[in-house]
N, C-alpha and C positions, 0 to 999 in steps of 0.2 A: 430583417436584422437578426432574428433568432436563428434562422436557418443558415445565415452566413457565419454566425458564431459557432454553430454546431459543426459546419463544414471545416472551419478553421481549426477547431479543436481536434477533429478527427485527423486532419492533415498533419498537425503538429505531433499527434500521438504516433502516427506511422513513421515520421522522421525520427523520433526518439527511439522507437523500437528498432529501427534500422541501425541507428548509431550504437545501440546496445549490442546488437548482433555483431556488428563490426568489431566492437571491443572484445567480445568473446572469441571471435576468430583470431584476432591479433594475440590475445592471451594464449590460446591454444598453439598458435604458430610459434610464439616465443618459447613455450615449454617444449614443443616438438624440436625446435632448433637446438635446445640444450640437451634434451634427453632422448630425442628421436621421435619418429612418426608414431610408433606404437604407444608411447606414453601419451601423446596428444589424443590418440584415439581412445585410450583408457580414460583420459580426462573427460572427453565428451560423453562416453558411455556412462561413467559415474554420475555426470551432471544430469543426464536424462533419467537415470534411475532415481536419483535423489529428488528431482523435480516431480516425477510421477507419483512417488509416495506422498510428497507434500501436497500435491494437487488433489488427491483423494481424501486426505485426512486433516488438512489444515482447518477446515470449517469446524469440525468437532473439537479440535484442540483449542481453537479460539474461543468457542462457547464455554468450554470447561475452565479456561484460564480466567474468564470474566465472571465466573459463577452465574452464568445465565440459565434461567429456568424456562423450559418450554411451556407455552400457554395453550389453552384450549378455548374455543369460542365462548364457553360459559364463564370463563374467568374474567375476560374483558370484552364483552360483546360490542361495545362502541368502537374499541380499537380494531377488532376483527372486521367490523363492518366497513371501517374507513380503509383498511388495507385491501379488502375485497373490491371496493369501488375503484380504488386506484389501479388495482391489477386489471380490472376490466378496461379502464381508460388506456392503460399501457399495453394491453394485449399480452398479459403475463399470467402464468399459472400461479396459484396461491402459494406463497412461501411458508415455511415454518416460522412461527413468531415466538420470540423469546423476550423475557423481562429480566433486567438487571437491577438489583436493589442498591442504588447509590444516588446520592444527591446531585451528582454531576449530570447536567442535561446533555444527553448524548444518544446516538443511534449509530448502527452500522449494519451493513449487509455483507454476506459472505456466501460461498457456494461455487461449485465448479461450472454451473450453467443454470439457466432459469428453471429447469426441471428439478434441480437439487439445490435450491437456494433457501437461505434463512435470513431473517432480519431480527435485530435486537434493539429494543428501546429501553431507556432507563426510567426509573420512577421519577427522577429529577426532571426529565424532559416532559413527562406527562403532567407534572405539577406546574411547570413554567409556561408551557405553550397553550395558547388558545386553539380551538379546533382547526381553524384554517392554517395556523402556523404549524401545528402538528402534522396536518395533512401535507404541507409543503416539505417538511423534513422526511416524512415517510416516502413521498414522491421522489425525493432526492436519492434515497436508498434504493428504491425500486429501479430508478434510472441506472444506477450502477449495475444492477442485475441485468436489465434489458440490454445495456451497452456492452455486456461481458467484461465490465471493469473488474469485477471480483476475480474472474478467471485470469485476466492479464496481470492484475496486481499480485496474485499468488505466484505466478510463474516468474515475474520480474523480481519480486522480493526474494524468492528462492535462489535465483541466479546471482543477485547481488550479495546475498548471504554466503553463497558458495565461494564467490571471489574473496570475500572478507575472511572466511575460514581458511581458504587456501593460503592467503598471504600471511596471516598470523600464525597458522600452523607451520609454514615454512620457516619463519623466524624462530619459533620454539624448537623445531627440529634441528636447525642449524646450531643453536646454542648447546643442544645436547651433544653434538659432535665435538664442540670446543671443550666441553666438560669431561669428555672421555679421556682416560689416561692409559698409555701403553708403556711397557718397559722398552720395547723396540722403537728406536728413534724414527725409522723409516715409516712404520705403521702410524706413528703419531703425526708425521708430516702429511701422510695421505689423508688421514681423518681431518686434519686442519684444512686441507685443500678442498675436500668434499664439503665441509662445513661452510667454507668461504663461498663456494658456488651456490649452495642452497640459501645462504644469507643474502647473496646478491639477488637471487630470484625473489626471495621474500620481500626485500626492500623495494624492488621494482613493482611488484604486485601491490604492496601496501602503500607506497608513495604515489603511484600512478593509477593502477587499476582500481583500487578501492574508492578514491575520491571521484574518479570519472564515473564509475558505475553508480555511486550514490547520487551524484548530481543529475545524471540521466534519469535515474529512478524518480528523484524528486520532481524533475521537470514533467515527467509523464504523469505523476500523481496530481500535480497542480492542474494540468490541462483537463484531467478527468473530473476534477471537482467543478470547474467552470461548466463543463458539459452537463454534469448531473444537475447543477442548479437550473440551467436553461431547460433541460428535459423535464424537470419537475414542474416548472411553470407551464410547459406544454401539456402535461397531464392534467394539472389542476385548473388551468386557465385563470390563475390568480397570482400574478407576480407580487402583489402586495403582501400576501401571506409569507412567501419566502423571504422577502426583504425584511419584514418585521421580525421573523424568526432569527435571522442573522443579526439584526440590530440588538435583539435581546441578549445575545451571547457576548456582546462587546465587553460588558463589565463582569462577566462570570469568571470566578477564580477557582472553581472546582476542577479536580483532575480525576481521571478514571483510576479506581483503586488498584486493579491488578493486571490490566491488559498489557501494559508496558509496550515495548517496541514491536511485539508481534502484531498488535491490533491498532497501533497508532495511525498507520496510513489509511485505515478503513473508517476511522471515526468521523462523524459529521462535525463534531466540535473538538478542536485540538488547542483551543485557547488563542489568544491574540498573538500574532507574530510581530516581532519588534522591528529591527532595522532591516535594510535591504540585504545585508550580508546574512543575517539569520534566516531571512526569507528564501535565500538561495539554497539553504539546506533544510527547508521545510517541506513536508508532504502536502501542505495546503497553502493556497494563497491567503493573503490577509483578509480578514472579514470586510474591511473597507473596500478592497479591490473587488471582492465578490459582489458586494452591494452595488458598487459603481457600475459593474458590467450589467447587472440586471436593470439598474435605472436607465442606462444608456440604451439597452436593448428594447425596453418596453415603454420608455418615456413616462415613467411613474414619477409623480411629484411628491417629494418628502421634505 
């Protein structure tokens, strides 16, 4: 059952990534049709440069935003021992370990690959979880590293952010054309026409491209969470620890103090998701659905 779930999640991830690539091609084709092939090529080149810079520096930025302090083995020997044991089970190199001073029980992993990975845990998580529950959460984060989720998440979030910036930037740019005034009537008409074209492009990207890219991104993120839960159990051989860790978070009301949107998709705990509609725009499945999948996969009685 576990391996069937992992295979299904990987298959769904490939489908979502393919749909996202199709969306990017359609967007570039649309821009190329309006402005020409050269503009479409510049768009792709700029996207690659932007994604490359974010790819190498996103991890450091995320740690700084969360006020995460790097730990050494002497600081928390029990925590380091737990991470080392799980790394051996997962066949991973030891990541850098960070601590965030906040009551919110949370953790996340980041890094461009397993050789340049970091995990962060909060003081709230260390206080709330028993050893086997904490082990399950850390195993979940190591699974994100092993499955290259941190790499994929960074790339997809950058592309989704690029589409959002392009759409909103086009709207702002269009209105700047409408605000420009000329004494010459014909110049004024030309500027209005250019502004109308840019406004149309911005509306198409904002009303179609942004929602679709966000939904695809959220779908990808939710599938990765299911896979990380199952992979953690595979590392620890203890489904009960993961299930109890998720159950403890049901009533938690804390929020991360500074991470914001940049780190939201990476957090282990994002709070309880409400209706099916809000779940559609959530980076994580509901806690109940995560627990239900684990119960069905491992036939644990609770």
